[in-house]
C-alpha positions as CSV (number, residue, x, y, z in Angstrom):
1,M,78.8,-9.0,-24.4
2,V,79.9,-10.1,-28.1
3,T,80.1,-13.7,-29.6
4,L,83.7,-15.6,-29.8
5,C,83.1,-14.9,-33.8
6,D,82.9,-11.0,-33.2
7,A,85.5,-10.5,-30.7
8,L,88.3,-12.1,-32.5
9,N,88.8,-10.7,-35.8
10,P,92.2,-11.2,-37.6
11,Y,95.2,-8.7,-37.3
12,Q,93.3,-6.3,-35.1
13,Q,95.7,-3.7,-34.3
14,Y,96.3,-1.0,-31.6
15,A,99.8,0.8,-32.3
16,D,102.4,-1.5,-31.4
17,R,100.2,-3.7,-29.6
18,N,99.0,-6.6,-31.8
19,L,96.0,-7.9,-30.4
20,S,96.8,-11.4,-30.5
21,I,96.1,-13.8,-27.9
22,V,98.8,-16.1,-27.2
23,T,99.0,-19.3,-25.0
24,R,102.3,-21.1,-24.2
25,L,104.0,-22.9,-21.4
26,K,107.2,-22.7,-19.6
27,Q,107.5,-24.7,-16.5
28,P,111.0,-24.4,-14.6
29,C,112.1,-27.6,-15.2
30,F,109.5,-29.6,-17.4
31,L,110.5,-27.4,-20.5
32,C,107.4,-27.4,-22.6
33,A,106.9,-24.5,-25.0
34,L,104.2,-25.2,-27.7
35,L,103.3,-21.6,-28.4
36,A,100.9,-20.1,-31.1
37,L,100.1,-16.7,-32.3
38,L,96.5,-15.5,-33.2
39,T,96.3,-14.3,-36.5
40,L,93.4,-15.2,-38.0
41,S,89.5,-15.3,-36.3
42,A,87.3,-18.4,-36.0
43,C,84.9,-16.3,-38.4
44,G,86.7,-16.0,-41.9
45,G,86.6,-13.1,-43.6
46,G,83.0,-11.9,-42.3
47,G,81.6,-10.0,-39.6
48,G,83.2,-7.7,-37.1
49,G,84.3,-5.4,-39.8
50,A,87.3,-7.5,-40.9
51,G,88.0,-6.7,-44.3
52,S,89.0,-9.3,-47.6
53,D,92.5,-8.6,-46.9
54,G,92.4,-10.3,-43.5
55,E,92.7,-6.9,-41.8
56,S,90.1,-5.8,-39.2
57,G,89.0,-2.0,-38.8
58,S,90.0,-1.6,-35.3
59,N,88.4,1.6,-33.8
60,N,90.4,1.6,-30.6
61,P,90.8,5.4,-29.5
62,E,93.3,5.0,-26.6
63,T,96.4,6.5,-26.5
64,V,99.4,4.5,-27.6
65,P,102.2,3.4,-25.1
66,P,104.8,5.7,-24.8
67,T,107.0,6.2,-27.8
68,V,110.7,4.8,-27.0
69,T,113.9,5.4,-29.0
70,Q,113.7,4.4,-32.6
71,S,117.2,2.6,-32.1
72,C,116.8,-1.4,-32.0
73,G,120.0,-1.9,-29.2
74,V,119.8,-3.7,-25.9
75,E,119.0,-0.1,-24.2
76,S,116.5,0.5,-26.3
77,Q,114.9,-2.7,-25.9
78,K,114.9,-2.7,-21.9
79,D,113.3,0.9,-22.5
80,F,110.4,-0.8,-24.6
81,V,110.1,-3.4,-22.1
82,L,109.3,-1.2,-19.0
83,S,107.1,1.3,-21.0
84,V,104.7,-1.5,-22.1
85,A,105.0,-3.3,-18.8
86,R,104.3,-0.3,-16.8
87,D,101.1,0.3,-19.0
88,W,100.0,-3.4,-19.9
89,Y,101.0,-5.8,-17.6
90,L,98.4,-7.4,-15.8
91,W,100.2,-6.8,-12.2
92,Y,102.2,-3.8,-13.2
93,D,102.0,-2.7,-9.6
94,E,103.9,-5.7,-8.5
95,L,106.8,-5.3,-10.8
96,A,110.2,-5.5,-9.1
97,S,111.9,-2.7,-8.9
98,V,115.3,-3.3,-10.5
99,S,118.0,-1.3,-12.5
100,Q,118.4,-1.9,-16.3
101,S,121.9,-1.5,-16.3
102,E,122.2,-4.7,-14.1
103,F,121.2,-6.8,-17.1
104,A,123.0,-7.7,-20.0
105,S,119.8,-8.4,-22.2
106,A,116.5,-7.2,-22.3
107,G,115.4,-10.6,-21.7
108,E,117.0,-10.8,-18.5
109,Y,115.9,-7.5,-17.5
110,L,112.2,-8.8,-18.5
111,N,112.6,-11.9,-16.2
112,A,113.8,-9.6,-13.2
113,L,110.8,-7.3,-13.8
114,T,108.3,-10.3,-13.4
115,A,110.2,-12.5,-10.9
116,P,107.9,-11.8,-8.0
117,L,104.9,-13.4,-10.1
118,A,107.0,-16.2,-10.9
119,E,107.0,-17.4,-7.2
120,D,103.4,-18.2,-7.0
121,F,103.0,-19.3,-10.6
122,R,101.1,-16.4,-12.1
123,D,103.8,-15.7,-14.5
124,P,106.8,-18.7,-14.3
125,G,108.2,-17.3,-17.8
126,F,104.7,-16.6,-19.5
127,S,105.9,-12.8,-20.3
128,Y,109.2,-13.1,-22.9
129,L,110.9,-11.5,-25.7
130,T,111.3,-13.1,-29.1
131,T,111.5,-12.1,-32.6
132,V,108.3,-11.2,-35.0
133,A,110.1,-13.5,-37.4
134,E,110.4,-16.2,-34.8
135,D,107.2,-15.7,-33.3
136,E,105.5,-15.8,-36.7
137,A,107.2,-18.8,-38.2
138,N,106.6,-20.9,-34.9
139,F,102.8,-20.0,-34.5
140,S,100.7,-20.3,-37.4
141,S,101.0,-24.3,-38.0
142,G,103.6,-25.5,-35.7
143,A,106.2,-25.2,-38.2
144,F,109.8,-26.6,-37.3
145,V,112.6,-28.8,-38.9
146,G,113.1,-32.0,-37.4
147,F,112.5,-35.7,-37.3
148,G,108.9,-35.3,-36.1
149,F,108.4,-37.0,-33.0
150,R,107.9,-36.4,-29.4
151,F,109.9,-38.3,-26.6
152,A,109.2,-38.6,-22.8
153,I,110.9,-40.3,-20.0
154,N,109.3,-42.8,-17.8
155,D,109.6,-43.4,-14.2
156,A,112.5,-45.8,-14.8
157,G,114.4,-43.2,-16.7
158,Q,113.9,-45.0,-20.2
159,Y,113.4,-42.5,-23.2
160,L,110.3,-43.7,-25.1
161,V,108.5,-42.2,-28.1
162,S,105.6,-40.6,-27.1
163,D,103.9,-39.3,-30.2
164,A,105.4,-40.0,-34.0
165,F,103.7,-37.4,-36.4
166,E,101.9,-39.0,-39.6
167,G,103.9,-38.6,-42.5
168,A,107.0,-37.0,-40.9
169,P,110.4,-38.8,-41.2
170,A,110.3,-40.6,-37.9
171,A,107.3,-42.1,-38.8
172,E,108.2,-43.2,-42.1
173,A,111.5,-44.8,-40.6
174,G,109.2,-46.9,-38.4
175,F,109.0,-44.9,-35.2
176,V,105.9,-45.7,-33.4
177,R,104.7,-44.8,-29.8
178,G,106.2,-46.5,-27.0
179,A,109.5,-47.3,-28.9
180,E,112.4,-47.0,-26.6
181,F,115.6,-45.2,-27.5
182,L,118.5,-47.7,-26.6
183,A,121.3,-45.6,-28.8
184,V,121.9,-42.9,-31.3
185,D,124.6,-42.6,-34.0
186,A,125.3,-39.0,-34.2
187,G,128.2,-39.6,-36.5
188,D,130.5,-41.8,-34.5
189,G,129.0,-44.9,-34.0
190,F,126.0,-45.9,-31.9
191,V,126.0,-44.3,-28.2
192,T,123.8,-45.2,-25.5
193,L,121.5,-42.3,-24.0
194,R,122.9,-43.2,-20.7
195,E,126.7,-42.5,-22.1
196,F,125.3,-39.4,-23.7
197,E,124.1,-38.3,-20.0
198,D,127.6,-39.1,-18.8
199,Q,129.4,-37.2,-21.2
200,G,127.3,-34.3,-20.6
201,A,125.7,-34.0,-23.9
202,G,123.0,-31.5,-25.1
203,L,120.1,-32.5,-27.1
204,D,121.6,-31.0,-30.2
205,D,124.4,-33.5,-29.7
206,I,122.2,-36.3,-29.9
207,F,119.4,-35.3,-32.3
208,G,121.1,-32.8,-34.1
209,G,120.1,-28.8,-34.7
210,S,117.3,-27.4,-36.7
211,V,119.1,-28.3,-40.1
212,A,117.1,-29.7,-42.9
213,G,118.8,-33.1,-44.4
214,L,120.8,-33.7,-41.2
215,E,120.6,-37.5,-40.5
216,R,120.6,-39.6,-37.3
217,S,120.4,-43.3,-37.1
218,F,118.5,-44.9,-34.2
219,R,118.5,-48.0,-32.3
220,L,115.4,-48.6,-30.8
221,R,113.2,-51.4,-29.0
222,I,109.8,-51.8,-30.4
223,D,107.5,-54.4,-29.0
224,G,110.6,-56.5,-27.7
225,S,112.2,-56.4,-31.0
226,I,115.6,-54.1,-31.6
227,V,115.8,-52.2,-34.9
228,E,118.2,-49.9,-36.4
229,V,116.6,-47.1,-38.6
230,T,117.9,-43.8,-39.9
231,A,115.9,-40.6,-40.6
232,A,116.7,-37.2,-42.0
233,K,115.1,-33.9,-40.8
234,R,113.0,-31.7,-42.9
235,E,110.6,-28.9,-42.7
236,L,107.5,-29.9,-41.0
237,D,103.8,-29.0,-40.0
238,V,102.9,-30.5,-37.0
239,P,99.3,-32.5,-37.8
240,P,96.6,-30.8,-35.6
241,L,94.9,-34.1,-34.9
242,A,97.2,-37.1,-33.6
243,T,94.7,-39.6,-35.4
244,A,91.3,-39.4,-37.3
245,P,88.4,-39.0,-35.1
246,R,87.6,-42.4,-33.8
247,I,84.2,-43.8,-33.1
248,L,84.6,-46.0,-30.1
249,E,81.7,-48.9,-29.9
250,R,80.5,-50.0,-26.7
251,P,78.5,-53.1,-26.0
252,G,75.1,-52.4,-24.9
253,L,75.9,-48.4,-24.8
254,P,75.9,-45.7,-27.8
255,P,79.2,-45.1,-29.3
256,V,81.8,-42.6,-28.0
257,A,83.9,-40.1,-30.0
258,Y,87.4,-39.5,-29.7
259,L,89.6,-36.7,-30.9
260,H,93.1,-35.8,-30.0
261,L,94.2,-32.4,-30.6
262,R,97.8,-31.8,-30.4
263,S,98.0,-27.8,-30.6
264,F,95.4,-24.9,-31.3
265,T,97.2,-23.7,-34.7
266,L,95.5,-22.4,-37.4
267,S,95.6,-25.8,-39.4
268,A,93.5,-27.2,-36.6
269,E,90.4,-25.2,-37.5
270,P,89.7,-27.0,-40.6
271,A,90.9,-30.3,-39.0
272,L,88.0,-29.9,-36.2
273,D,85.4,-28.6,-39.0
274,E,86.1,-31.9,-41.2
275,A,86.1,-34.1,-37.7
276,F,82.8,-32.9,-36.3
277,T,81.5,-33.0,-39.8
278,A,81.9,-36.7,-39.8
279,I,80.5,-37.3,-36.2
280,S,77.8,-34.5,-35.6
281,N,75.2,-36.5,-37.2
282,Q,75.5,-39.7,-35.3
283,G,73.8,-38.7,-32.3
284,I,77.0,-39.0,-30.1
285,T,76.5,-37.6,-26.5
286,D,79.8,-39.0,-25.1
287,F,83.4,-37.5,-26.1
288,I,86.7,-38.4,-25.1
289,V,88.8,-34.9,-26.0
290,D,92.9,-35.7,-25.9
291,L,94.8,-32.8,-24.6
292,R,97.6,-34.8,-22.8
293,Y,100.2,-32.9,-24.9
294,N,98.2,-29.7,-25.8
295,S,100.1,-26.9,-24.1
296,G,97.9,-23.9,-25.8
297,G,97.7,-22.3,-29.1
298,L,95.1,-19.9,-30.8
299,V,92.4,-18.8,-29.0
300,N,90.6,-18.3,-32.1
301,V,90.7,-21.9,-32.8
302,A,89.8,-22.9,-28.8
303,A,86.7,-20.7,-29.4
304,R,85.8,-22.6,-32.7
305,F,86.4,-26.0,-30.7
306,M,84.1,-24.4,-27.9
307,D,81.5,-23.9,-30.5
308,L,81.6,-27.4,-31.9
309,L,81.3,-28.8,-28.5
310,G,79.1,-26.6,-26.7
311,G,77.4,-24.1,-29.3
312,E,74.0,-26.4,-29.4
313,I,73.9,-26.7,-25.7
314,A,74.9,-23.2,-24.6
315,N,74.2,-21.2,-27.6
316,G,74.2,-17.5,-26.4
317,E,75.7,-18.2,-22.9
318,I,78.8,-16.6,-21.6
319,A,81.7,-19.0,-22.3
320,F,84.6,-17.0,-20.8
321,S,85.5,-13.3,-20.2
322,I,88.8,-11.5,-20.2
323,S,89.9,-9.0,-17.6
324,H,92.8,-6.5,-17.5
325,N,94.6,-3.9,-15.4
326,D,92.8,-1.2,-14.0
327,K,94.3,0.9,-16.6
328,R,92.8,-1.1,-19.2
329,T,89.3,-2.0,-17.8
330,A,87.9,-0.7,-21.3
331,E,89.4,-3.7,-22.8
332,N,87.4,-6.3,-20.5
333,E,84.9,-8.2,-22.7
334,S,82.7,-11.2,-22.5
335,F,82.5,-13.7,-25.4
336,A,79.4,-16.2,-25.6
337,F,78.8,-19.7,-27.4
338,N,77.7,-19.5,-30.7
339,A,75.8,-22.6,-32.3
340,R,77.1,-23.0,-35.9
341,P,77.2,-26.3,-37.7
342,P,78.7,-28.8,-37.4
343,S,78.2,-28.4,-33.6
344,A,77.6,-31.4,-31.6
345,A,75.7,-31.7,-28.3
346,P,77.7,-33.6,-25.8
347,L,76.2,-34.4,-22.5
348,R,79.6,-35.7,-21.1
349,I,83.0,-34.8,-21.8
350,A,86.4,-36.9,-20.5
351,F,89.2,-34.7,-21.1
352,I,92.6,-36.6,-21.2
353,T,95.1,-34.2,-19.6
354,S,98.5,-33.9,-17.9
355,E,100.7,-31.1,-16.6
356,T,101.8,-30.4,-20.4
357,T,98.1,-29.2,-20.7
358,A,97.8,-25.8,-20.8
359,S,96.5,-22.4,-21.7
360,A,94.0,-22.6,-24.6
361,S,93.4,-26.2,-23.4
362,E,92.5,-25.2,-20.0
363,L,90.4,-22.3,-21.3
364,L,88.4,-24.8,-23.1
365,I,88.0,-27.3,-20.4
366,N,86.8,-24.5,-18.0
367,S,84.5,-22.5,-20.3
368,L,82.5,-26.0,-21.1
369,E,82.6,-27.0,-17.3
370,P,79.2,-25.0,-16.5
371,Y,77.4,-26.6,-19.1
372,V,78.6,-30.1,-19.7
373,E,79.5,-32.9,-17.2
374,V,83.1,-33.0,-17.6
375,V,86.0,-35.2,-16.0
376,L,89.9,-35.0,-16.1
377,I,91.6,-38.4,-17.0
378,G,95.5,-38.5,-16.5
379,S,96.8,-35.8,-14.0
380,D,96.4,-32.2,-13.4
381,T,96.8,-29.5,-15.9
382,S,99.8,-27.0,-15.9
383,G,97.7,-23.8,-14.5
384,K,97.6,-20.9,-16.9
385,A,94.9,-18.6,-16.4
386,V,96.1,-15.6,-17.8
387,G,96.8,-14.6,-21.7
388,Q,99.5,-12.2,-23.5
389,Y,99.4,-9.7,-25.8
390,A,102.1,-9.5,-28.7
391,F,103.9,-5.8,-28.4
392,D,106.0,-4.9,-31.2
393,Q,108.7,-2.2,-31.1
394,R,108.3,0.0,-34.0
395,G,110.9,-0.1,-36.6
396,C,112.6,-3.3,-35.0
397,D,112.3,-7.1,-35.0
398,T,111.6,-7.2,-31.4
399,R,108.2,-8.7,-30.0
400,L,107.2,-8.6,-26.5
401,R,105.0,-11.4,-25.3
402,L,103.4,-9.9,-22.2
403,V,101.0,-11.3,-19.7
404,S,98.0,-8.8,-20.2
405,F,94.8,-10.3,-18.9
406,E,93.4,-13.2,-17.2
407,S,90.3,-15.2,-18.4
408,V,87.3,-16.9,-16.3
409,N,84.5,-19.0,-17.1
410,G,80.7,-17.9,-17.6
411,E,80.4,-18.7,-13.8
412,G,83.5,-16.3,-13.0
413,F,85.8,-18.9,-12.1
414,G,89.7,-18.4,-12.9
415,G,92.5,-18.1,-11.0
416,F,93.7,-21.9,-11.5
417,Y,97.4,-21.2,-11.1
418,T,98.4,-24.6,-9.9
419,G,96.1,-26.6,-12.3
420,L,92.2,-27.1,-12.8
421,V,91.8,-29.8,-10.4
422,D,94.4,-28.2,-7.9
423,T,91.1,-25.8,-7.3
424,G,88.9,-28.4,-6.1
425,R,86.5,-27.8,-8.8
426,F,87.3,-30.5,-11.2
427,T,87.1,-34.3,-10.8
428,L,90.3,-36.1,-11.6
429,C,90.6,-39.9,-12.6
430,A,94.4,-39.9,-11.8
431,V,95.8,-42.3,-14.3
432,E,99.5,-43.2,-15.2
433,D,100.7,-42.5,-18.7
434,P,103.0,-45.0,-19.7
435,F,103.7,-43.5,-23.2
436,T,102.6,-47.0,-24.9
437,G,99.6,-48.0,-26.9
438,A,97.8,-46.4,-29.8
439,F,96.0,-43.1,-29.1
440,G,92.3,-43.9,-28.9
441,T,92.6,-47.2,-28.5
442,T,92.4,-49.5,-25.1
443,E,95.9,-50.2,-25.5
444,D,96.4,-46.5,-24.4
445,A,95.9,-46.4,-20.5
446,L,94.6,-43.0,-20.8
447,T,91.9,-43.7,-23.2
448,E,90.9,-46.8,-21.3
449,G,90.5,-44.9,-18.3
450,A,88.4,-42.3,-20.1
451,L,86.0,-45.1,-21.4
452,A,85.8,-46.6,-17.7
453,W,84.6,-43.2,-16.5
454,L,82.0,-42.9,-19.7
455,N,80.8,-46.6,-19.2
456,E,80.7,-46.8,-15.6
457,G,80.2,-43.1,-14.2
458,S,83.3,-43.3,-11.9
459,C,86.9,-43.6,-12.0
460,P,88.7,-46.6,-12.8
461,A,89.4,-49.1,-10.3
462,S,93.1,-49.3,-11.1
463,V,94.7,-45.9,-11.1
464,G,98.2,-44.5,-11.3
465,I,100.0,-42.1,-9.0
466,S,98.2,-39.4,-7.4
467,S,98.1,-35.6,-9.4
468,A,100.2,-34.0,-7.0
469,G,103.0,-36.9,-7.1
470,R,102.9,-36.8,-10.9
471,R,103.3,-33.3,-11.0
472,T,106.3,-33.1,-9.0
473,L,107.9,-36.1,-10.8
474,R,107.7,-34.5,-14.2
475,R,108.7,-31.2,-13.0
476,G,111.9,-32.8,-11.7
477,S,112.5,-34.5,-14.9
478,S,114.2,-32.9,-17.7
479,P,115.6,-34.4,-20.9
480,I,119.4,-34.8,-21.2
481,G,121.1,-31.2,-21.6
482,A,117.6,-29.6,-21.7
483,E,117.7,-25.7,-22.5
484,D,115.3,-23.2,-23.3
485,R,115.2,-23.1,-26.9
486,P,115.5,-19.6,-28.8
487,D,112.6,-20.4,-30.9
488,R,110.5,-21.6,-27.9
489,R,109.9,-25.2,-29.3
490,S,109.5,-27.7,-26.6
491,T,112.7,-29.6,-25.9
492,W,110.5,-32.8,-26.2
493,L,109.8,-32.3,-29.5
494,Q,112.4,-33.5,-32.2
């Protein structure tokens, strides 16, 4: 057994296999793909043989995956996909028998190979092809060109701002959580969202493509008032924390610490360290960790978060283990909690979750559950109990993200392919997210629900629709003209 730090060293390589544990979400209808690439360990430059240049002295002696033709064309990509999948895919023996010639692209071929695993949600698009350039541009900090807001559709069909990123053009223009989109001026005057929908417009028609300097004017309803604002897109890094950590005072009870992590990106690690430095010496034992829109990210950042939350109370205990197919059992490992300042010692954690909560977020929750009393507030999680490695085609810009291992917690629990709550192991207080109210305040229904559980030890009396109903609703709701983005960025993020 090794510690989380020892195991996750930067840039560890095995031939064309980049030992990068990636987490992502791509559901059939609810398109959400906040992805991230593991490029640095939680340990910094020390330990585990990492050099000062950020590279690890990997000593894996195994035979490299079969060499494929060095051409970078479609047929070569298909050969590359098949050779790696036969060797590394977690369920290689369940791959479909399909002919390469039937598919116009390597991506379509990969989808056909893994189709049997999509039916039971083990791999509903978690394996995919991208490019090295796109992968590394998207996954280190969540950088993208946009206005800097996330939107959602409520049960009434209203388009609402669910998050406005601090310091981004949208926030500077006056966007706030809960603002309703009434109309957008894409250059020919204001058009309502319903009219765009009737026209068959796509999201790029409405909000524009990823072009710095592109402007849109928006007619919004904010707190009952109608306002018109203009914003221009620019390159943005998504702030890892949605708000500074909050200390929520409770009459007659100790305070509660609230943290809202948007994504497990590289930039999140120093932000989390700073947040815990601010709260770790206050004797706080009740935490609210908001992961409602967090669909995953870097496992080394998740490992650091595990240590900050559980290192003191579970030091040396197994946090999680990963297992591979029967050809790759030598890769199986267990990872232990490590108490490192400024670790806290929570007794109870209320995790705010939704069907968008996936992968590294689920790994965090599942790993802490044996050692801390936890509850989920909101709705059930996505259900991604597997991880991908990155395989680069030599001499090409092709990168294959392939499901290669499954994770379980210290008690051997995993396999939550339909969500954590659906397993029966986790308690859920089902609370509707109305997409209004500032994060970390009682104006936000989910924060209020988390406080109710921490205060009373039971779910709030007034709750939203059931977890199962909520999942069905959101999987059936897609934004106008939604299509999977080539850069794998969520269609709900603009």
